[in-house]
C-alpha positions in Angstrom: 75.9 -84.0 -5.0 78.2 -83.3 -2.1 81.8 -84.1 -2.4 82.8 -87.0 -0.3 86.0 -88.7 0.6 86.1 -89.9 4.1 88.7 -91.8 5.9 89.4 -93.2 9.1 92.8 -92.5 9.1 93.6 -92.7 12.2 95.1 -94.1 12.8 97.0 -93.1 12.3 100.7 -93.9 12.8 99.9 -96.1 15.3 102.6 -98.1 14.0 105.5 -97.0 16.0 104.9 -99.6 18.5 107.2 -102.0 16.8 110.3 -99.9 16.9 112.7 -102.5 18.1 116.1 -101.1 17.4 118.4 -99.4 19.9 115.8 -98.3 22.4 116.1 -98.9 26.1 113.2 -100.5 28.0 109.9 -98.6 28.0 111.2 -95.5 26.1 108.6 -92.9 25.4 108.4 -91.1 22.0 106.2 -88.2 21.1 105.0 -88.0 17.5 106.4 -85.1 15.6 103.4 -83.5 13.9 105.6 -81.7 11.3 107.0 -85.1 10.1 103.9 -87.3 10.6 101.2 -87.9 7.9 98.1 -89.9 7.7 97.0 -90.1 4.1 93.7 -91.7 3.0 92.6 -92.6 -0.5 89.0 -93.5 -1.6 87.2 -94.2 -4.9 85.3 -91.3 -6.4 82.4 -92.4 -8.6 84.7 -94.9 -10.4 86.4 -92.0 -12.2 89.4 -91.6 -9.9 90.9 -92.1 -6.5 91.0 -89.0 -4.3 93.4 -88.6 -1.4 93.5 -86.4 1.7 95.2 -86.0 5.0 94.8 -84.5 8.5 96.8 -81.7 10.0 95.9 -82.1 13.7 97.8 -85.2 14.9 99.0 -86.0 18.4 100.3 -89.2 19.8 102.8 -91.1 21.9 104.7 -94.4 21.5 106.2 -96.6 24.2 108.3 -99.6 23.4 110.8 -102.1 24.9 113.7 -103.3 22.7 113.8 -106.6 24.4 110.0 -107.1 24.5 108.6 -105.3 21.5 105.3 -107.1 22.0 104.7 -105.0 25.1 105.0 -101.8 23.1 102.0 -99.5 22.7 100.8 -96.4 20.8 98.0 -93.9 21.3 97.0 -91.3 18.6 94.4 -88.6 18.4 93.4 -86.9 15.2 91.3 -83.8 14.9 88.6 -84.6 12.4 88.1 -80.9 11.6 91.6 -80.7 10.2 90.8 -82.9 7.2 92.4 -81.6 4.0 91.8 -82.9 0.5 92.9 -79.8 -1.3 89.3 -78.6 -2.0 87.7 -76.2 0.5 84.1 -77.2 -0.6 84.8 -80.9 -0.3 86.5 -80.5 3.1 83.5 -78.6 4.4 81.3 -81.5 3.3 83.6 -84.0 5.1 83.3 -82.0 8.3 79.5 -82.1 8.1 77.2 -84.6 9.8 77.2 -86.7 6.6 80.8 -87.7 7.2 83.1 -86.9 10.1 80.5 -84.8 12.0 83.4 -82.7 13.4 81.1 -80.6 15.5 79.8 -83.6 17.5 82.9 -85.8 17.2 85.9 -83.5 17.0 88.5 -86.3 17.3 89.1 -89.9 16.3 91.5 -92.0 18.3 93.6 -95.2 17.9 94.9 -97.2 20.8 97.0 -100.3 20.2 96.0 -103.6 21.9 98.4 -106.1 20.4 101.7 -105.9 18.7 102.7 -109.0 16.8 106.3 -109.0 15.3 106.4 -110.4 11.8 110.1 -109.8 10.8 113.2 -108.0 11.8 111.6 -104.7 10.8 107.9 -105.4 10.4 105.0 -106.0 12.7 101.2 -106.1 12.8 99.8 -103.6 15.2 96.2 -104.2 16.2 94.3 -101.5 17.9 90.9 -99.9 18.6 89.9 -97.1 16.2 87.1 -94.9 17.5 85.3 -92.7 14.9 81.9 -91.2 15.1 81.5 -92.8 18.6 82.0 -96.3 17.1 85.0 -98.4 18.1 86.3 -101.2 15.8 89.6 -103.1 15.6 92.0 -102.1 12.9 95.3 -103.8 11.9 98.3 -101.7 10.8 101.0 -103.3 8.7 104.1 -101.5 10.1 107.7 -101.2 8.9 110.4 -99.7 11.1 112.7 -97.5 9.0 115.3 -96.0 11.2 116.3 -94.8 14.7 119.1 -92.4 15.2 120.0 -88.9 16.7 118.9 -86.0 14.5 121.2 -83.0 14.6 118.4 -80.8 13.2 116.4 -81.6 16.3 119.2 -81.0 18.8 120.5 -84.5 18.5 117.3 -85.9 19.9 116.8 -89.6 19.2 114.2 -90.0 16.4 112.4 -93.1 15.3 110.8 -93.3 11.9 108.3 -95.8 10.4 105.6 -96.3 7.8 102.4 -98.3 8.0 99.3 -99.1 6.0 95.7 -100.3 6.7 92.4 -100.8 4.9 89.0 -100.1 6.5 85.4 -99.7 5.5 83.8 -96.4 6.4 80.4 -98.0 6.7 81.6 -100.0 9.7 81.7 -96.7 11.6 78.3 -95.6 10.4 79.7 -93.3 7.6 77.4 -94.3 4.8 76.8 -91.1 2.8 76.6 -91.7 -1.0 77.4 -95.4 -0.9 78.1 -97.1 -3.2 78.9 -94.1 -5.6 81.6 -93.0 -3.3 83.7 -95.9 -2.2 83.3 -97.8 1.1 86.9 -99.0 1.2 89.4 -96.6 2.5 93.2 -97.2 2.1 95.4 -95.5 4.7 99.1 -94.8 4.5 101.1 -93.5 7.5 104.5 -91.8 7.6 105.6 -91.0 11.1 108.5 -89.8 13.2 108.7 -89.9 17.0 111.1 -87.9 19.2 112.4 -89.5 22.4 111.2 -87.7 25.5 
């Protein structure tokens, strides 16, 4: 049986749209790929839960401190960069059974609505496109911190975490269901650098 642990991460870090502290109107932030992670976890045959990530992540965030609901985020993730720590399994995940990276080399997330829930939390709804299928996904986002970082030349850096849950079958990824789980849990850690 092929190894399988898909995820629609994407989404990644789509969460930054709620950064509502100390930013001026319509500031643009670029995701720092060295400090951004999209981690997915899925059930494997009922024995365990396997996690993986993606290394090719690009994205931008724009937000307005006074009107956080007008903020937005766009993220692109290279499906071929999937990494679960097993070369054989990763090859399976790149195949047509799962991410079909040859035909669909990227998945994308574009926010559509930001709904503030608390002083540091928000729901970010957006369109996740994977395998040519687009579905709405809601990210539960927490803003962590915004401050200059002396290690990055005192650039202003914003950090946040987010989570989401999706079904891979919603995007047409049905290989080995139900042995390999349908539900995919996504955890995002992201930092954006002000441009």
